[in-house]
N, C-alpha and C positions, 0 to 999 in steps of 0.2 A: 536812364531814368529818366531823369527829369523833363528829357525834351518829347516824349510819347505826351503827356499830359499837356506840354505847351502847343503842341498840333492839334489836340484834341478842344482846347481851347479856343484855340486862334479856328480853328474851320467852323467852328460854332457862331462865330461872330462874323467872320466875314463870308460874302454870298458867293457860291461857287460859280466861276465861269462854264459855260459850255466847253465840252471837250473839244466839239469843231475850233471853237476859236483859239483854246491852248495849242491846238495841233497845226491850225492855221498860224499862229504867231512863232512856234517852235518851227515849222519847216521853212518860214520865209526868211527867220533869224540865222538858219543854219543853210538858207540854200540848197536845201534837196523839197524833194515831193512828200507830200503826206503819207504815201503809199509806202516811201523807205522806210520809217518807224516799222511796218508790219514784217519786212523780211529779215531771217536770220541771218547773222553774218557771226564768224568765228571772230573772237576777241572785239568784236564792236560796242562801242559802251551806248549808242545812239537808240536803242530798246530802253534801258536803263534811265537816260535820262529822260525820254518820253514819260516813261514811269512815276518817276519823281515828281516831274509838273503835272502831270493828270491827278496825282493823289494829291499834290499841296494847292493847284489853284482849281483843278474841275470837282474836288471833292469827292474823287471817287475813292475805292478802296483798292487793295490790293487785289482780291479775287473780281472787284469789275473790270482793274486793266489787265489780269489774267483771260479776262473773256474777248477783250477789244483786242489783244495780240495775239490769240488764239495759242497760249501758252500751257494753257490747262489749268494750275490752280495759285492761289495767291502765295502760297509757298514760295514756287518758283520765281514770282515776281520778288520776293523778300529775299530770296538768293542772290538776285539780278543785281539787285540794289547793294547788299553786300558787298559781291564780289567786285563793283564798278567802282564802290568808295574812294579806293587811290585815283580811279580815271578822276574821278572827279576834281580831284585837288589838282590835278597836272594844269599847267599854266594856260595853254591854247584853250582847253575846255573849260575850264573855269571862267576863263573871261568870256567867252559864247554863253556859257549858263549865267553868268551875271547878268549879259544883256538881255537875253531871254526874259531872267526874273524880271530886268526892269522895264521889260513892253508887257509883261504882263500884270506887275503891278500897276503900271498906267490904265490899263485895260481893265483891271479892276475896281479902280478910283473912278472911271467911267460909266460903269457897271452900278456902281455903288449909287452914285450922285443921278443916273436916269431912273432908278427906282423912288 
């Protein structure tokens, strides 16, 4: 309910980062190559994590992310995000995601200050 309106309002205020910047920070923090995000792996939350941060920090829509991932539709991304919600809360992944979020927030501050 309320979260959607908050996300939309937040997205319009914050200047989105380039997708390549978001991907670079994620890959570096997770210790993987950017190409790993495009690979399909059963049971892996990696692409859902990618989608979540591209939507939140690069201002991408689910449809945009689906094109980047070669998934098909925005609905497929929505399903990925829903399916991996429990994985996002797991201790190890949650810690990595918090680290990524911190680095992306820093980058956004630098990005906004430079404008």
